[in-house]
Backbone bond lengths (Angstrom), bond angles and torsions (degrees), N, CA, C in turn:
res aa  C-N    CA-C-N  psi(-1)  N-CA   C-N-CA  omega(-1)  CA-C   N-CA-C  phi
1 X - - - 1.445 - - 1.505 108.88 -
2 X 1.279 117.49 131.34 1.464 123.48 175.93 1.509 108.28 -100.03
3 X 1.296 116.35 132.97 1.457 121.08 176.45 1.515 108.82 -117.00
4 X 1.283 116.96 140.75 1.456 120.24 -177.99 1.506 109.45 -134.97
5 X 1.300 116.93 141.61 1.465 120.35 175.69 1.503 110.82 -65.52
6 X 1.323 118.44 -17.65 1.467 120.47 177.99 1.537 111.96 -69.45
7 X 1.303 116.39 -20.96 1.481 120.24 179.58 1.513 111.59 -76.63
8 X 1.333 117.40 -13.44 1.461 120.05 -178.04 1.530 112.64 79.06
9 X 1.345 116.56 13.09 1.461 119.57 -179.33 1.536 110.00 -68.65
10 X 1.303 115.28 -45.98 1.469 120.96 -176.62 1.524 111.15 -113.42
11 X 1.311 115.89 -48.59 1.454 119.91 -171.19 1.534 109.61 -113.93
12 X 1.293 116.47 149.49 1.450 121.92 -178.80 1.517 112.94 -106.02
13 X 1.310 116.96 -5.73 1.459 122.13 -179.14 1.540 109.05 -102.12
14 X 1.298 118.09 143.19 1.474 121.33 -179.31 1.520 111.69 -76.15
15 X 1.343 119.29 -19.93 1.456 121.08 177.93 1.547 107.90 -73.74
16 X 1.347 116.56 131.97 1.472 117.90 179.20 1.527 111.69 -57.49
17 X 1.318 117.56 131.17 1.443 120.43 -179.35 1.521 113.02 -75.63
18 X 1.301 115.86 158.05 1.447 123.19 173.61 1.531 107.37 -85.52
19 X 1.337 117.18 121.32 1.447 121.90 -169.59 1.528 110.47 -120.21
20 X 1.344 115.70 138.43 1.458 122.95 174.37 1.530 113.32 -102.67
21 X 1.347 115.67 -25.91 1.456 118.12 -178.22 1.516 109.61 -162.55
22 X 1.356 114.71 141.78 1.468 123.43 171.71 1.508 105.97 -126.86
23 X 1.323 117.66 129.84 1.479 120.55 179.55 1.529 109.34 -144.20
24 X 1.352 114.04 147.66 1.440 117.45 168.98 1.522 107.46 -117.96
25 X 1.334 114.52 139.80 1.443 123.37 -179.54 1.516 109.87 -117.92
26 X 1.322 118.07 129.19 1.457 121.22 173.88 1.529 108.59 -63.64
27 X 1.289 116.91 151.07 1.453 123.15 -176.32 1.538 110.45 -48.45
28 X 1.302 116.75 126.72 1.479 125.58 176.91 1.549 113.78 61.28
29 X 1.320 117.47 26.00 1.479 121.23 176.09 1.508 109.67 -106.53
30 X 1.335 116.18 146.63 1.440 121.36 177.45 1.537 113.19 -89.89
31 X 1.330 115.84 -25.30 1.467 120.87 -178.83 1.526 109.85 -94.54
32 X 1.321 117.69 142.87 1.470 118.52 178.84 1.525 111.56 -70.50
33 X 1.329 116.52 148.59 1.447 123.07 174.08 1.526 109.38 -86.72
34 X 1.323 117.33 -20.35 1.469 123.98 177.95 1.514 108.05 -162.40
35 X 1.340 116.43 141.65 1.478 118.94 179.00 1.518 109.82 -151.93
36 X 1.344 115.93 140.60 1.437 122.81 173.48 1.526 109.86 -127.41
37 X 1.318 114.97 150.69 1.467 121.82 179.28 1.531 107.66 -142.00
38 X 1.308 119.39 159.75 1.460 121.54 178.88 1.552 110.38 -59.17
39 X 1.296 114.85 140.19 1.492 120.88 176.79 1.509 108.82 -83.44
40 X 1.307 116.37 157.02 1.467 121.27 172.47 1.509 113.99 82.30
41 X 1.319 116.89 -119.79 1.454 122.53 -168.12 1.523 115.26 -75.84
42 X 1.347 118.58 -2.82 1.459 120.16 178.47 1.517 114.69 81.54
43 X 1.320 117.77 0.58 1.457 119.29 176.33 1.527 109.54 -69.41
44 X 1.312 116.28 153.05 1.457 117.72 176.35 1.520 109.69 -67.19
45 X 1.301 116.36 153.96 1.464 121.58 -177.87 1.540 108.31 -127.25
46 X 1.337 115.46 146.86 1.466 119.60 176.30 1.529 108.17 -68.04
47 X 1.329 115.54 134.95 1.453 121.38 179.89 1.524 109.21 -146.37
48 X 1.315 116.35 107.08 1.462 119.84 -178.54 1.497 113.08 -97.03
49 X 1.332 117.62 -36.55 1.460 121.87 -178.35 1.541 107.76 -141.15
50 X 1.331 114.81 144.13 1.462 118.53 175.11 1.520 108.61 -153.08
51 X 1.305 115.33 162.46 1.461 122.75 178.24 1.524 108.14 -116.75
52 X 1.340 115.65 126.25 1.453 120.21 -179.26 1.522 110.52 -58.52
53 X 1.319 114.88 129.16 1.477 120.87 -178.69 1.506 114.53 93.68
54 X 1.321 118.40 -10.40 1.475 122.64 178.48 1.506 108.12 -116.69
55 X 1.300 116.68 125.10 1.474 122.45 -177.66 1.514 109.48 -79.37
56 X 1.332 118.43 117.99 1.463 119.91 177.16 1.511 113.08 -71.51
57 X 1.311 116.56 157.74 1.457 122.59 177.94 1.529 110.04 -55.67
58 X 1.322 116.15 134.36 1.467 121.92 178.33 1.529 112.49 90.27
59 X 1.321 117.14 -1.44 1.473 122.60 178.16 1.518 111.34 -119.81
60 X 1.332 115.26 164.19 1.469 120.67 174.86 1.527 106.97 -131.01
61 X 1.301 115.72 148.32 1.451 121.90 179.00 1.521 107.60 -85.22
62 X 1.351 117.28 120.45 1.458 119.91 -179.97 1.530 111.42 -103.04
63 X 1.315 117.50 -19.18 1.458 121.99 169.68 1.539 106.46 -133.37
64 X 1.334 117.47 107.50 1.479 118.63 -176.96 1.532 110.80 -70.45
65 X 1.303 114.13 151.18 1.474 121.79 175.78 1.534 106.67 -77.79
66 X 1.340 116.11 123.03 1.463 119.10 -172.64 1.538 111.78 -81.91
67 X 1.295 118.93 -16.58 1.458 122.68 178.36 1.509 109.24 -173.18
68 X 1.318 117.58 177.32 1.461 119.21 179.34 1.541 109.89 -62.51
69 X 1.330 115.67 125.37 1.467 118.46 -179.82 1.521 110.24 -71.48
70 X 1.313 114.22 142.35 1.470 119.91 172.42 1.541 108.00 -149.47
71 X 1.282 116.38 144.33 1.447 121.92 -177.82 1.511 113.43 109.11
72 X 1.318 115.68 -161.23 1.483 121.61 -179.42 1.513 109.89 -93.04
73 X 1.331 114.76 135.36 1.455 121.86 179.59 1.534 109.02 -135.26
74 X 1.324 115.15 160.25 1.444 122.11 168.58 1.525 106.67 -109.46
75 X 1.315 115.70 124.70 1.456 122.84 177.00 1.519 107.19 -97.26
76 X 1.331 117.37 125.94 1.465 121.05 -179.90 1.538 107.53 -124.74
77 X 1.325 114.99 128.24 1.483 121.61 177.91 1.521 107.15 -121.06
78 X 1.335 115.59 123.64 1.447 121.85 177.62 1.513 108.95 -111.11
79 X 1.311 115.70 137.06 1.457 120.56 178.76 1.509 106.96 -169.62
80 X 1.315 115.80 -133.49 1.452 120.47 172.06 1.512 104.40 -83.24
81 X 1.305 114.12 84.29 1.460 121.67 -169.85 1.519 108.63 111.73
82 X 1.308 115.79 -175.82 1.462 122.72 -177.15 1.509 107.48 -143.00
83 X 1.332 116.67 137.42 1.442 122.15 175.30 1.505 109.28 -128.78
84 X 1.334 117.14 144.57 1.447 121.20 179.81 1.504 108.16 -146.01
85 X 1.344 116.96 139.63 1.439 121.13 179.10 1.527 108.69 -149.40
86 X 1.329 115.79 148.53 1.473 121.18 172.53 1.520 106.10 -89.86
87 X 1.323 114.54 132.29 1.479 119.22 -179.42 1.533 107.32 -130.68
88 X 1.335 114.80 154.97 1.478 122.89 175.31 1.514 107.97 -119.00
89 X 1.320 115.72 122.42 1.462 121.44 -179.45 1.516 110.04 -111.38
């Protein structure tokens, strides 16, 4: 599944947001099922579109996806602000 800030799922501005972390959590789980963070210096990076399970350029996977996700998840994006959405994969 590809998610884009252009869809208005997480972000309402068309300019790509500066992001520190993207994670998906399985329903009612405390640990992420997948997580990415900026690579290198830890600065936030612009991220407009990404595909779950594929690490975008300038990011590193800190929690690898163990298999194809299916079911209900919570997507959490942290950056300059915070976005959260329930998704079904």
